[in-house]
C-alpha positions as CSV (number, residue, x, y, z in Angstrom):
1,X,22.8,27.0,-22.9
2,X,23.9,24.9,-25.6
3,X,27.4,26.7,-25.5
4,X,27.8,27.7,-22.2
5,X,28.7,24.7,-18.9
6,X,28.9,25.4,-15.6
7,X,32.4,25.4,-15.7
8,X,32.2,28.7,-17.8
9,X,29.7,29.6,-14.9
10,X,32.6,28.8,-12.2
11,X,35.1,31.1,-14.2
12,X,32.9,33.9,-13.7
13,X,32.4,33.4,-9.7
14,X,36.2,32.9,-9.2
15,X,37.7,35.8,-11.2
16,X,35.1,37.6,-8.8
17,X,36.5,35.9,-5.8
18,X,40.2,36.2,-6.6
19,X,40.7,39.6,-9.8
20,X,43.4,37.1,-11.4
21,X,43.1,34.9,-14.3
22,X,46.4,32.7,-12.9
23,X,44.4,32.6,-9.2
24,X,41.2,31.7,-11.0
25,X,43.3,28.5,-12.9
26,X,44.5,27.3,-10.2
27,X,41.5,27.5,-7.9
28,X,39.5,25.6,-10.3
29,X,42.3,23.2,-11.7
30,X,42.4,24.6,-15.4
31,X,45.1,26.2,-17.1
32,X,44.8,29.7,-17.8
33,X,44.2,29.2,-21.8
34,X,41.2,27.3,-20.3
35,X,40.0,30.6,-18.4
36,X,40.9,32.6,-20.9
37,X,39.1,30.8,-23.9
38,X,36.1,30.2,-20.9
39,X,35.6,34.1,-20.8
40,X,36.1,34.9,-24.7
41,X,33.2,32.5,-25.0
42,X,31.0,34.2,-22.4
43,X,31.8,37.6,-23.5
44,X,30.6,36.5,-27.1
45,X,27.4,35.0,-25.5
46,X,26.7,38.0,-23.3
47,X,27.9,40.8,-25.6
48,X,29.8,42.6,-23.0
49,X,33.8,42.2,-21.9
50,X,32.5,41.5,-18.1
51,X,35.9,41.4,-16.5
52,X,38.8,44.3,-17.8
53,X,42.4,44.4,-16.4
54,X,43.1,47.5,-14.6
55,X,45.7,48.4,-11.9
56,X,43.9,46.3,-9.0
57,X,43.2,43.2,-11.3
58,X,40.5,41.6,-13.0
59,X,37.6,44.0,-12.3
60,X,33.8,43.4,-13.6
61,X,31.8,45.7,-15.5
62,X,28.6,46.9,-14.5
63,X,27.3,44.0,-16.3
64,X,29.5,41.9,-14.9
65,X,28.7,43.0,-11.4
66,X,24.6,42.3,-12.3
67,X,25.7,39.4,-13.6
68,X,27.7,38.2,-10.5
69,X,25.0,38.6,-8.3
70,X,22.7,36.8,-10.5
71,X,25.1,34.0,-10.1
72,X,25.4,33.8,-6.5
73,X,21.6,33.3,-6.1
74,X,21.7,30.7,-8.8
75,X,24.6,29.1,-6.9
76,X,22.4,29.1,-3.4
77,X,19.6,27.2,-5.0
78,X,22.2,25.1,-6.7
79,X,23.7,24.4,-3.6
80,X,20.4,23.6,-1.9
81,X,19.3,21.4,-4.7
82,X,22.6,19.1,-4.6
83,X,22.6,19.4,-0.8
84,X,18.9,18.2,-0.8
85,X,18.1,14.4,1.0
86,X,14.9,13.7,1.7
87,X,14.1,12.3,5.1
88,X,11.0,11.1,6.7
89,X,10.0,11.1,10.5
90,X,6.5,8.7,11.0
91,X,6.6,10.9,14.2
92,X,5.3,14.3,12.6
93,X,4.1,13.3,9.3
94,X,0.9,13.7,8.1
95,X,1.3,11.9,4.8
96,X,-1.6,9.9,3.5
97,X,-0.5,6.4,2.1
98,X,-2.3,4.6,0.1
99,X,-2.8,1.2,-0.2
100,X,-4.1,-1.5,-2.4
101,X,-4.7,-4.8,-0.5
102,X,-6.6,-7.9,-0.8
103,X,-9.9,-8.7,1.5
104,X,-8.1,-10.6,3.6
105,X,-5.0,-8.2,4.5
106,X,-7.4,-6.3,5.0
107,X,-8.8,-8.2,7.9
108,X,-6.1,-9.2,9.2
109,X,-3.7,-6.2,8.7
110,X,-5.7,-2.9,9.5
111,X,-6.0,-3.7,12.9
112,X,-2.1,-3.9,14.0
113,X,-1.9,-1.2,11.2
114,X,-3.7,1.5,13.2
115,X,-2.8,0.2,16.3
116,X,1.2,0.9,15.2
117,X,0.6,4.1,13.8
118,X,-1.3,5.5,17.0
119,X,2.0,4.7,18.4
120,X,4.2,5.9,16.1
121,X,2.5,7.9,13.5
122,X,-0.3,9.8,14.8
123,X,-0.8,11.8,12.0
124,X,-0.1,9.2,9.5
125,X,-3.0,8.6,7.5
126,X,-3.9,5.1,5.3
127,X,-6.4,4.6,3.0
128,X,-7.4,1.2,1.6
129,X,-8.2,0.3,-2.0
130,X,-8.8,-3.1,-3.3
131,X,-7.0,-5.1,-5.6
132,X,-7.7,-5.1,-8.9
133,X,-6.6,-4.8,-12.8
134,X,-6.2,-1.4,-12.4
135,X,-3.2,-1.6,-9.0
136,X,-0.7,-2.1,-10.9
137,X,-0.7,1.3,-13.1
138,X,-1.6,3.0,-9.9
139,X,1.6,2.0,-8.6
140,X,3.7,3.0,-11.0
141,X,2.3,6.6,-11.8
142,X,2.4,6.8,-7.3
143,X,-1.4,6.8,-6.8
144,X,-0.6,3.9,-4.7
145,X,2.0,3.4,-2.4
146,X,1.8,-0.5,-2.0
147,X,-0.1,-3.3,-2.8
148,X,-0.2,-6.1,-0.2
149,X,-1.5,-10.0,-0.3
150,X,-1.8,-12.9,-2.2
151,X,-0.7,-11.1,-5.6
152,X,0.5,-12.1,-8.5
153,X,3.2,-10.6,-9.8
154,X,2.7,-7.3,-11.6
155,X,5.8,-7.6,-14.3
156,X,8.7,-5.5,-15.4
157,X,9.7,-2.5,-13.0
158,X,8.4,-4.0,-10.4
159,X,9.3,-5.4,-6.7
160,X,8.0,-8.3,-4.3
161,X,8.9,-9.0,-1.1
162,X,7.6,-12.1,0.8
163,X,5.8,-11.1,3.8
164,X,4.3,-14.3,5.1
165,X,3.1,-18.1,4.1
166,X,0.0,-19.1,4.3
167,X,-2.2,-22.2,3.5
168,X,-6.0,-23.0,2.3
169,X,-8.2,-24.7,5.3
170,X,-11.3,-25.9,5.6
171,X,-14.2,-24.0,7.8
172,X,-17.6,-24.9,9.4
173,X,-19.4,-23.7,12.2
174,X,-18.4,-24.8,15.1
175,X,-21.8,-26.6,16.3
176,X,-21.2,-28.6,12.6
177,X,-23.3,-31.9,12.9
178,X,-21.2,-33.9,10.7
179,X,-17.9,-32.2,10.4
180,X,-15.1,-32.3,13.4
181,X,-11.0,-31.3,12.6
182,X,-11.0,-33.9,9.3
183,X,-13.0,-34.6,7.2
184,X,-12.7,-37.4,3.8
185,X,-13.1,-36.3,0.2
186,X,-16.4,-37.7,0.3
187,X,-17.2,-35.8,3.1
188,X,-16.3,-32.9,1.6
189,X,-18.2,-33.8,-1.6
190,X,-20.8,-34.4,0.1
191,X,-21.5,-30.6,1.6
192,X,-22.9,-27.3,0.4
193,X,-20.3,-25.3,-0.1
194,X,-19.7,-21.3,-0.2
195,X,-17.5,-20.3,-2.9
196,X,-14.9,-17.6,-3.2
197,X,-13.9,-15.9,-6.1
198,X,-11.4,-12.7,-6.2
199,X,-10.4,-10.6,-9.0
200,X,-6.5,-9.9,-9.6
201,X,-5.6,-11.9,-7.0
202,X,-4.1,-15.3,-6.9
203,X,-6.7,-17.3,-4.6
204,X,-7.9,-19.0,-8.1
205,X,-5.4,-21.3,-6.6
206,X,-8.5,-23.3,-4.8
207,X,-10.4,-23.3,-8.1
208,X,-7.9,-25.2,-9.9
209,X,-6.5,-27.0,-7.6
210,X,-10.1,-28.7,-7.6
211,X,-10.4,-29.4,-11.0
212,X,-7.1,-30.8,-11.1
213,X,-7.8,-33.3,-8.8
214,X,-11.6,-33.8,-10.4
215,X,-12.9,-33.1,-7.0
216,X,-17.0,-32.9,-7.3
217,X,-18.2,-29.9,-5.5
218,X,-21.6,-28.7,-4.5
219,X,-21.6,-24.6,-4.2
220,X,-24.9,-23.1,-2.5
221,X,-24.1,-19.5,-2.9
222,X,-21.0,-18.0,-4.5
223,X,-19.2,-14.7,-3.0
224,X,-16.8,-12.2,-4.4
225,X,-14.7,-12.3,-1.1
226,X,-13.7,-13.8,2.0
227,X,-14.9,-11.3,4.3
228,X,-18.4,-11.8,4.6
229,X,-17.7,-15.9,5.2
230,X,-17.4,-15.7,9.4
231,X,-21.3,-14.9,9.5
232,X,-22.5,-16.9,6.7
233,X,-20.5,-19.9,8.0
234,X,-21.3,-19.3,11.7
235,X,-24.8,-19.7,10.9
236,X,-25.3,-22.2,8.7
237,X,-24.5,-25.6,7.8
238,X,-22.5,-24.8,4.6
239,X,-18.7,-25.2,4.7
240,X,-15.8,-23.2,3.2
241,X,-12.4,-22.8,1.8
242,X,-9.9,-20.2,3.4
243,X,-6.7,-18.7,4.1
244,X,-5.7,-20.1,7.5
245,X,-4.5,-16.5,8.6
246,X,-8.3,-15.8,8.1
247,X,-9.8,-18.5,9.4
248,X,-8.1,-18.4,13.1
249,X,-9.2,-15.0,12.9
250,X,-12.2,-15.9,13.0
251,X,-12.4,-18.7,15.3
252,X,-11.1,-16.3,17.9
253,X,-14.7,-15.9,18.2
254,X,-15.7,-19.4,19.2
255,X,-18.5,-19.3,16.4
256,X,-16.0,-21.3,13.9
257,X,-14.2,-24.6,13.7
258,X,-11.3,-24.7,11.1
259,X,-10.4,-28.3,10.2
260,X,-7.6,-29.4,7.5
261,X,-8.8,-30.0,4.0
262,X,-8.8,-33.7,2.3
263,X,-6.5,-32.5,0.0
264,X,-3.2,-30.9,-0.3
265,X,-3.7,-27.3,-1.8
266,X,0.1,-26.1,-2.4
267,X,1.0,-23.5,-0.1
268,X,1.5,-19.3,-1.1
269,X,3.1,-16.7,-0.2
270,X,1.6,-13.0,1.3
271,X,3.6,-10.6,-1.1
272,X,4.2,-6.9,-0.7
273,X,5.0,-5.3,-4.3
274,X,6.1,-1.6,-4.8
275,X,7.4,0.5,-8.2
276,X,11.3,0.8,-8.6
277,X,10.6,4.8,-8.8
278,X,9.4,4.6,-5.2
279,X,12.4,2.2,-3.9
280,X,14.2,4.7,-1.9
281,X,11.6,7.3,-1.4
282,X,12.1,7.6,2.6
283,X,8.4,7.3,2.8
284,X,7.7,4.5,1.1
285,X,10.8,2.5,2.8
286,X,9.5,3.3,6.1
287,X,6.2,1.7,5.5
288,X,7.5,-1.2,3.4
289,X,9.6,-1.9,6.7
290,X,6.6,-1.6,8.8
291,X,4.3,-3.9,6.9
292,X,7.3,-6.6,7.0
293,X,7.7,-6.0,10.8
294,X,3.8,-6.4,11.1
295,X,2.9,-9.9,9.2
296,X,6.4,-10.8,10.8
297,X,4.5,-10.6,14.4
298,X,1.3,-12.3,12.8
299,X,3.2,-14.9,11.7
300,X,4.8,-15.4,15.0
301,X,1.0,-15.5,16.7
302,X,0.4,-17.9,14.3
303,X,2.9,-20.6,14.9
304,X,2.6,-20.0,18.6
């Protein structure tokens, strides 16, 4: 294979069709000398004349005839590969997508995603994974298609798209005896709080802000994520800080009151991240487009 290229192989095909060195050269855009040199190289490689001059033009030897048949099959396979264009049709696909998502993204996204898939991709499966220190490697290897949430940028080779801007608010039970829509720093510091710490996400911004502003915090319970906060807050006089999108979701049920924090915490973006290996994969493109649509709809609902 070191000495044979596709141009030389093309010479065999064209000679089999034209039976003429001059016509083969014309059709391939080569000089006749180039055809002769290629044929000499092929004869040496295969140990057979392949084509010989006859009164009917250049006729293949028995070995050449067999080789032509094999190369026709190879040409057909190669042409199929060159013509191949990957497509993705959600209506017929049974692909299972693997998505790493923060707990907030899971709670707010999954119902909307399930509803969308029921309409446009009834056979598509989704498997949700949590965000961890392994997420970047899982996406790079193809185990995971996408990561969604408040996630630090994963580094070189990864793409990120902003989906939704969110901010932090305070939450308390709807009938809390001391908290209304607003409270002072002193009131905030005097209340027992539920603190949240999430490994592998960007929510450490809360702890960082509290430390920088030297705000005292009386922590009664510390939990690993936001999802279980709703029932905990609704059944106690503790307060918590959580993303506004999730707080609004819990508030719909009438047991949670949302209030503005008495200090500024920077807003942040929910993003989706993927590896450049899968940027042009049709299924991955469809999934990213669907995610962007769902979060845009969520943002419109929150602003309404």
